[in-house]
N, C-alpha and C positions, 0 to 999 in steps of 0.2 A: 557645262554650263560652267561659263565662269560668273562673276559680279562685274562691270564697269564702276567705275568713280561713283557714279550718283547710286550704286547697290540694287541695279536691275541686271533679272540675269542675261547673258545672252549667248549666243550660238558663239562658240568658242575656233570655228569655222572661218565663219564671216561676217562677224560681229553686230550680224542681226540681234534685235528682242528675241531671246530664244523661243518664246512661245508662238512668234508673228516668222519663225524664218522660213520662208517659201522653197529657199534652197533647199535644204535640209530634208523639210519634208519632202519635197519630189524626187529628190535621191534616193531616201529609202523606199519611197512607193517604186520607182525605178529598180531599184536591188530586187526586191521582196517580187516584183513582178516576172524577172530576172531567172532569177531562185526557180520560181513553180512553172516556167517555160523554156527548158533548155533547147528543148528543139526549135519552136521558131527563133530563138536566138542565134542559132546555128545556121540555121536559114537564110534570117535577116544577115549577116554576118559574109556568110559563103556568096549569097547573091549582092553584096554592097562592093566584096572582094573584087568579082568577075565585073562589074560595072567600071569600079576602075581602070582594070586593065581594059577597057572596052569590045567585054563578051556577056555571055548569059550565063546562067550556073549550069544551065543545060551543054555550055561549051566544054565547061570544068570536069564534066561528066562523064563526057564523049571522049576529051584527052586524057583522063583515068584512065577510059576502058583501053584506049587505043596506046599507052603504057604499060599495059597488063598490072596495075595500081600500084605502080612503083613510079621510084627515084629513075629519071632518066640520067643520071649519073651512078649512082652507088647503086642501083637496083633495091633499096631496101623500102618494106611495107611499112606506112606510119600508121603508129600505134592508132586505136581507137577514136581519141579524142583529138589527133592532128589528122589536119591535111596537108598537103601537098601545097607547094608556093608557085602563082607562076613566075616564071623565069622570061625575062624580056629585054630586050638592045634597049640598054638606057641612052643611047646618043637618038633612037630614033624620032623622038616626043619632045616638043617642046616645053609641053604643059607638064603640073604634077603626074598626071594621069598619064596611062598607055593609048594608046590608039588602037590597038587591040591586031594588028597588021605586025608586030615587036616581039608579039607572045612566042615563044619560041616552043617550050615542052613545060614541065612541073617539076618542081623539085625539091628534096625536103628539105628543112629549114639548117641542117648543115650546110648542106652543098650549096644549095642558093647563096647563102651567107660566105660560105668562102669563096666563090665564084666572083661574089662584088669584092669580096675583100685583096684579090689580085686584080681589082681594076677590068676583069672578064679580059684579060691578053694573055692567050696561048702560049708563046716564050716565057714568061712567069710560071702560070702554072706546071710548065712542063720542066722548070728548073727547080721546083718546087719536089715534082715526084722525084726527079735525079738526087735530090738531095734527101728527102725520105728515103729510098731504094738505099743511098749507099751507108744510113746510121739505124735501117731496118735490122742489122743484127743484133743491136744493144737489147 
């Protein structure tokens, strides 16, 4: 808490009167609830992630089972607190969400990010693999 020019306690984050900062109280309630309900938070996040990709949470489970619980590129199994990510063709959909038809598979965070950094370009990915093999002896 801080004091404004008139000597009134204010919320440092929002500048509201400290005792009446509803945003801070709401954030604190939400934080408390999330700490006490981690399974429900995970379920909600999974559901929202699937929805943004035009799928259902059950689609994720089905894809995960089809892939043997592993990343489609590196084959690694995610740690207990991690989830594989939906990989989709970015050129398919015009809006910020996926239509669902362009989802390809599930990838770990590293493979999904790497694929994106190479612009999903097979020639660049092959060149990077060749480069890594040339320098793998070091």
